[in-house]
MDTraj code that builds the backbone (N, CA, C; nanometers):
import mdtraj as md
import numpy as np

residues = "MET SER GLN LYS SER LEU ILE CYS VAL TYR THR ASN LYS ASP ARG ASN GLU PHE ALA ILE GLY LEU LYS GLU ASP LYS LYS PHE ARG ALA VAL THR LYS GLU GLY GLU TYR TYR THR ARG PHE VAL ASP ALA PHE ASP GLN ILE GLU ASP GLU ASN GLU ILE ASP TRP LYS LYS GLU LEU LYS LYS TRP ILE ASN ASP ALA LYS LYS LYS GLU THR ILE PHE VAL GLU VAL ASP LEU SER ASN TYR ASN GLU ILE".split()
xyz = np.array([
    [10.7616, 16.1261, 12.7455],
    [10.8524, 16.0110, 12.7409],
    [10.9866, 16.0550, 12.6828],
    [11.0957, 16.0200, 12.7471],
    [11.2268, 16.0623, 12.7011],
    [11.2819, 15.9675, 12.5946],
    [11.3731, 16.0201, 12.5149],
    [11.4379, 15.9432, 12.4088],
    [11.5372, 15.8444, 12.4700],
    [11.5371, 15.7208, 12.4230],
    [11.6337, 15.6225, 12.4714],
    [11.7553, 15.6231, 12.3810],
    [11.8716, 15.5955, 12.4378],
    [11.9966, 15.5947, 12.3632],
    [12.0456, 15.4525, 12.3424],
    [12.1049, 15.4283, 12.2261],
    [12.1578, 15.2971, 12.1915],
    [12.3061, 15.2913, 12.2272],
    [12.3470, 15.1883, 12.3008],
    [12.4877, 15.1668, 12.3352],
    [12.5540, 15.0935, 12.2194],
    [12.6683, 15.1441, 12.1741],
    [12.7404, 15.0837, 12.0625],
    [12.8824, 15.0474, 12.1037],
    [12.9305, 14.9359, 12.0496],
    [13.0680, 14.8915, 12.0716],
    [13.1380, 14.8964, 11.9363],
    [13.2615, 14.9461, 11.9369],
    [13.3412, 14.9614, 11.8155],
    [13.4734, 14.8884, 11.8344],
    [13.5411, 14.8597, 11.7232],
    [13.6742, 14.8002, 11.7278],
    [13.7664, 14.8751, 11.6329],
    [13.8946, 14.8498, 11.6471],
    [13.9940, 14.9105, 11.5578],
    [14.0107, 14.8231, 11.4337],
    [14.0988, 14.8648, 11.3406],
    [14.1156, 14.7906, 11.2147],
    [14.1668, 14.6487, 11.2373],
    [14.2438, 14.6272, 11.3433],
    [14.2972, 14.4940, 11.3733],
    [14.2008, 14.4088, 11.4563],
    [14.0925, 14.4700, 11.4995],
    [13.9896, 14.4033, 11.5802],
    [14.0458, 14.3429, 11.7097],
    [14.1389, 14.4173, 11.7709],
    [14.1960, 14.3676, 11.8964],
    [14.1834, 14.4675, 12.0118],
    [14.1250, 14.5835, 11.9837],
    [14.0970, 14.6828, 12.0864],
    [13.9534, 14.7291, 12.0672],
    [13.8903, 14.7746, 12.1778],
    [13.7478, 14.8051, 12.1705],
    [13.7140, 14.9357, 12.2409],
    [13.6020, 14.9935, 12.2000],
    [13.5528, 15.1178, 12.2586],
    [13.4016, 15.1084, 12.2714],
    [13.3457, 15.1843, 12.3670],
    [13.2020, 15.1829, 12.3905],
    [13.1518, 15.3261, 12.4077],
    [13.0313, 15.3474, 12.3623],
    [12.9698, 15.4792, 12.3777],
    [12.8261, 15.4744, 12.3293],
    [12.7624, 15.5882, 12.3309],
    [12.6266, 15.5966, 12.2789],
    [12.6334, 15.6273, 12.1302],
    [12.5339, 15.5814, 12.0560],
    [12.5347, 15.5995, 11.9108],
    [12.5555, 15.7453, 11.8724],
    [12.4975, 15.8370, 11.9469],
    [12.5071, 15.9780, 11.9116],
    [12.6300, 16.0480, 11.9688],
    [12.7149, 15.9758, 12.0439],
    [12.8352, 16.0351, 12.1039],
    [12.9377, 16.0755, 11.9980],
    [13.0077, 16.1837, 12.0253],
    [13.1205, 16.2236, 11.9410],
    [13.2510, 16.1646, 11.9970],
    [13.2506, 16.1296, 12.1259],
    [13.3657, 16.0662, 12.1906],
    [13.3182, 15.9388, 12.2588],
    [13.4105, 15.8434, 12.2730],
    [13.3767, 15.7184, 12.3393],
    [13.3732, 15.7366, 12.4899],
    [13.2925, 15.6563, 12.5577],
    [13.2825, 15.6631, 12.7037],
    [13.3928, 15.5827, 12.7707],
    [13.4386, 15.4736, 12.7049],
    [13.5483, 15.3914, 12.7571],
    [13.6167, 15.3228, 12.6398],
    [13.7481, 15.3033, 12.6515],
    [13.8264, 15.2351, 12.5481],
    [13.9230, 15.1379, 12.6147],
    [13.9642, 15.0361, 12.5394],
    [14.0623, 14.9422, 12.5934],
    [14.2041, 14.9941, 12.5753],
    [14.2245, 15.0850, 12.4759],
    [14.3582, 15.1420, 12.4544],
    [14.3432, 15.2832, 12.3992],
    [14.4003, 15.3788, 12.4708],
    [14.3985, 15.5186, 12.4266],
    [14.4787, 15.5338, 12.2970],
    [14.4354, 15.6230, 12.2109],
    [14.5099, 15.6532, 12.0895],
    [14.4768, 15.5659, 11.9702],
    [14.3931, 15.4659, 11.9882],
    [14.3518, 15.3801, 11.8766],
    [14.2410, 15.4493, 11.7979],
    [14.2229, 15.4093, 11.6726],
    [14.1118, 15.4567, 11.5901],
    [14.0062, 15.3484, 11.5857],
    [13.8942, 15.3746, 11.6471],
    [13.7847, 15.2781, 11.6536],
    [13.6827, 15.3166, 11.5469],
    [13.6759, 15.2366, 11.4418],
    [13.5958, 15.2757, 11.3259],
    [13.4886, 15.1745, 11.2862],
    [13.4881, 15.0569, 11.3427],
    [13.3931, 14.9530, 11.3012],
    [13.2952, 14.9202, 11.4135],
    [13.1663, 14.9174, 11.3780],
    [13.0661, 14.8700, 11.4736],
    [13.0828, 14.7204, 11.4909],
    [13.0787, 14.6730, 11.6142],
    [13.0770, 14.5289, 11.6364],
    [12.9537, 14.4841, 11.7135],
    [12.8848, 14.5793, 11.7770],
    [12.7628, 14.5413, 11.8488],
    [12.6857, 14.6670, 11.8878],
    [12.5575, 14.6478, 11.9068],
    [12.4705, 14.7536, 11.9587],
    [12.3689, 14.6858, 12.0479],
    [12.3402, 14.7453, 12.1607],
    [12.2505, 14.6810, 12.2558],
    [12.1922, 14.7816, 12.3525],
    [12.1053, 14.7357, 12.4389],
    [12.0473, 14.8110, 12.5505],
    [12.0210, 14.9577, 12.5218],
    [11.8998, 14.9872, 12.4994],
    [11.8642, 15.1280, 12.4882],
    [11.8388, 15.1791, 12.6286],
    [11.9074, 15.2866, 12.6643],
    [11.9010, 15.3384, 12.8005],
    [11.8462, 15.4805, 12.8012],
    [11.7938, 15.5202, 12.9141],
    [11.7423, 15.6562, 12.9289],
    [11.8409, 15.7473, 12.9997],
    [11.9211, 15.6947, 13.0921],
    [12.0139, 15.7793, 13.1671],
    [12.1541, 15.7203, 13.1623],
    [12.2393, 15.7761, 13.0737],
    [12.3745, 15.7239, 13.0574],
    [12.4635, 15.7503, 13.1780],
    [12.4202, 15.8371, 13.2693],
    [12.4990, 15.8656, 13.3889],
    [12.4939, 15.7520, 13.4899],
    [12.4038, 15.6580, 13.4710],
    [12.3914, 15.5446, 13.5623],
    [12.4839, 15.4286, 13.5252],
    [12.5566, 15.4406, 13.4159],
    [12.6381, 15.3303, 13.3659],
    [12.7849, 15.3500, 13.4022],
    [12.8485, 15.2429, 13.4491],
    [12.9931, 15.2390, 13.4667],
    [13.0480, 15.1905, 13.3321],
    [13.0937, 15.2827, 13.2485],
    [13.1291, 15.2509, 13.1100],
    [13.2459, 15.1529, 13.0995],
    [13.3471, 15.1661, 13.1833],
    [13.4602, 15.0729, 13.1795],
    [13.4133, 14.9314, 13.2145],
    [13.3306, 14.9216, 13.3153],
    [13.2773, 14.7914, 13.3555],
    [13.1893, 14.7328, 13.2452],
    [13.1080, 14.8151, 13.1821],
    [13.0196, 14.7689, 13.0745],
    [13.1012, 14.7180, 12.9558],
    [13.2108, 14.7870, 12.9215],
    [13.2960, 14.7428, 12.8107],
    [13.3633, 14.6101, 12.8441],
    [13.4149, 14.5957, 12.9657],
    [13.4772, 14.4689, 13.0073],
    [13.3765, 14.3553, 13.0024],
    [13.2548, 14.3812, 13.0478],
    [13.1493, 14.2796, 13.0458],
    [13.1179, 14.2375, 12.9030],
    [13.1080, 14.3356, 12.8128],
    [13.0787, 14.3037, 12.6728],
    [13.1899, 14.2172, 12.6136],
    [13.3168, 14.2534, 12.6378],
    [13.4290, 14.1766, 12.5839],
    [13.4253, 14.0332, 12.6356],
    [13.4035, 14.0143, 12.7656],
    [13.3961, 13.8790, 12.8218],
    [13.2817, 13.7991, 12.7616],
    [13.1642, 13.8601, 12.7489],
    [13.0488, 13.7910, 12.6905],
    [13.0735, 13.7562, 12.5442],
    [13.1322, 13.8485, 12.4688],
    [13.1586, 13.8246, 12.3268],
    [13.2612, 13.7136, 12.3073],
    [13.3620, 13.7081, 12.3941],
    [13.4614, 13.6008, 12.3849],
    [13.3956, 13.4651, 12.4085],
    [13.3068, 13.4583, 12.5061],
    [13.2369, 13.3325, 12.5352],
    [13.1522, 13.2876, 12.4171],
    [13.0880, 13.3832, 12.3504],
    [12.9991, 13.3525, 12.2372],
    [13.0751, 13.3456, 12.1044],
    [13.2040, 13.3758, 12.1079],
    [13.2884, 13.3795, 11.9890],
    [13.2354, 13.4775, 11.8845],
    [13.1750, 13.5877, 11.9309],
    [13.1225, 13.6886, 11.8388],
    [13.2058, 13.8159, 11.8430],
    [13.3186, 13.8118, 11.9079],
    [13.3967, 13.9333, 11.9305],
    [13.4520, 13.9932, 11.8013],
    [13.4652, 13.9142, 11.6960],
    [13.5220, 13.9662, 11.5715],
    [13.4178, 13.9852, 11.4617],
    [13.2918, 13.9784, 11.4958],
    [13.1859, 13.9952, 11.3973],
    [13.1486, 14.1429, 11.3888],
    [13.1523, 14.1966, 11.2681],
    [13.1172, 14.3376, 11.2482],
    [12.9673, 14.3487, 11.2227],
    [12.9049, 14.4510, 11.2807],
    [12.7612, 14.4714, 11.2696],
    [12.7324, 14.5934, 11.1829],
    [12.6385, 14.5793, 11.0901],
    [12.5959, 14.6914, 11.0066],
    [12.4732, 14.7546, 11.0706],
    [12.4875, 14.8782, 11.1180],
    [12.3760, 14.9465, 11.1825],
    [12.3039, 15.0438, 11.0889],
    [12.3344, 15.0404, 10.9611],
    [12.2762, 15.1375, 10.8693],
    [12.1245, 15.1242, 10.8578],
    [12.0725, 15.0056, 10.8790],
    [11.9277, 14.9857, 10.8699],
    [11.8615, 14.9724, 11.0052],
    [11.9316, 15.0120, 11.1124],
    [11.8760, 14.9985, 11.2463],
    [11.7581, 15.0925, 11.2652],
    [11.6466, 15.0396, 11.3115],
    [11.5270, 15.1202, 11.3360],
    [11.5297, 15.1715, 11.4781],
    [11.5380, 15.3026, 11.4931],
    [11.5387, 15.3618, 11.6264],
    [11.3963, 15.3827, 11.6749],
    [11.3809, 15.3881, 11.8067],
    [11.2496, 15.4109, 11.8658],
    [11.2112, 15.5542, 11.8447],
])
top = md.Topology()
chain = top.add_chain()
for i, resn in enumerate(residues, 1):
    res = top.add_residue(resn, chain, resSeq=i)
    for name in ("N", "CA", "C"):
        top.add_atom(name, md.element.get_by_symbol(name[0]), res)
traj = md.Trajectory(xyz[None], top)
C-alpha cells in the first residue's frame, strides 16, 4: 500500500493570496501571486496517492471559491497535531 499525501493550502501575512501543495513539498504546486511569502496554513484536505493526476491551479481556484462561500477563507488551521495515516 502506498503512502497518501495531504494537500495543504497556505496564505500570506495579509491573507489575500494563496498557495497549494503537498504537506511534504518544498515548493508550492500553484500560487495566486508569484513572489509572495506563504507562511500560514489555512486548510488541509484530501489525501491523495498520485499528485500527477491533479490540476493544481484548478484545485487552488476551487478551494478559494469554496472557502469564500463558507466564509472560512481567513481561518488559520493548526496542523501540528494532525495524525497522518
